N, C-alpha and C positions, 0 to 999 in steps of 0.2 A: 909452444901453444899447446894447450891440452886438447883432448879430442871433444870435450865439451865446448871449448872456446871456438874450435873449428865449426862445430855444428851451429853454434850461435851466430857466427859470421855468415854461414850459408842461409840461416833463417833470415837474418837482416837483409841480405841480398834478395831473398825471395819476396820479402815485404816490400822492398823498393821497386823491384821489377813488376810484380803482379798487382800490388795494391797502390803503388805510386805514393807511398809514405816513407818518411824518414822515421824508423822505429825508435821508441824510447829504450834505449839499450838496457837500461836498469831493469825496467818491467819485462823485456824480453828475456833477460838472464834469469829473473825470478820465475817467470812461466816455464821456462826450459827446465830449471831445476825442479820445479813442481811437477813435471812430467815423469821425473824419476828415471830409472834405468830403461824405460820404453823407448827412449830417444836413441838407444845404441842398437835396438832390434829392428831390422829392415821392415819387417811386417808391422810392428807396433808403432813405428816412428811415423807412419803415414795413415791417413784416414781416406777411406773410399767413400766418395760423395754420393754413390749410387747404392750403397749397402744400407738398407734401412735399419737392420739390427745395429750396425755400427754407429749410425747417426742417433739412434735411441740411447745408446750407451753414452755418447758424447753429451746429449741432452741431460740424462739423468746423473751421470757421474761428474760431470764438469759444470754445466750450467745450474743444476738444481743443487747438488751436494757441495761443490767447491765454491761456486759464486753466490750460492744462497738465493737464487732467483725462484720465484713461485712458478709452478707448471702452468703455461698458458699458450695459446697460439702464437703469441709474440716470440717465444722461444724458437719455434719452428721457422718463423719469418726471419728472425735474426741469423739463425743457422744457415738457412738457404741463401740469405743475402750474402753472408761471408763466403760461402762455397761458390756462389755465382761470381763474385768479384775475384776469387782465386782462380776461377776458370774450370767450368764443369769438365772440359776435355783434358785439363791437365791432370795426368795420372798421379803425380807425386805431390799430394797435399799433405805437408808436414804437420804433425799433430800440434807441435809447439806454435807454429805459425797461425793455425786455425784457432787454438786457445787464446793466443795473444790478440787476434783480431776480434774474437768474441768478447774478451775482456774489454777492449776499447769500445766496441759496439754497444754493450750494455753498461758502459761507464762504471765498471767495477774494479778499477785499478786499486782501489783502497784495500781489497781483498789481500793483495800482495804487499 
């Protein structure tokens, strides 16, 4: 099993435990691959839910540029909703899991 496959399995377990969903493994794999090498870097692989600049980066680089959404208050609501579900107190919010949840939330699976 490759390192990426191990991470995808970890992300799938996180989605089951924290979101209570059985993830679409094909979509999760594509989202994980889309994150690129950042998934192997401990700092880049996670998202800080309390760091405003990091949340702005997720909003601009992922929601607007990658998913092609228009900037609006709905983006912040969606991002906060996903982070709330993931657990504000949970320190390890994996980037791939958050991106997967955001993709599902905004029904943008077609991007992948």
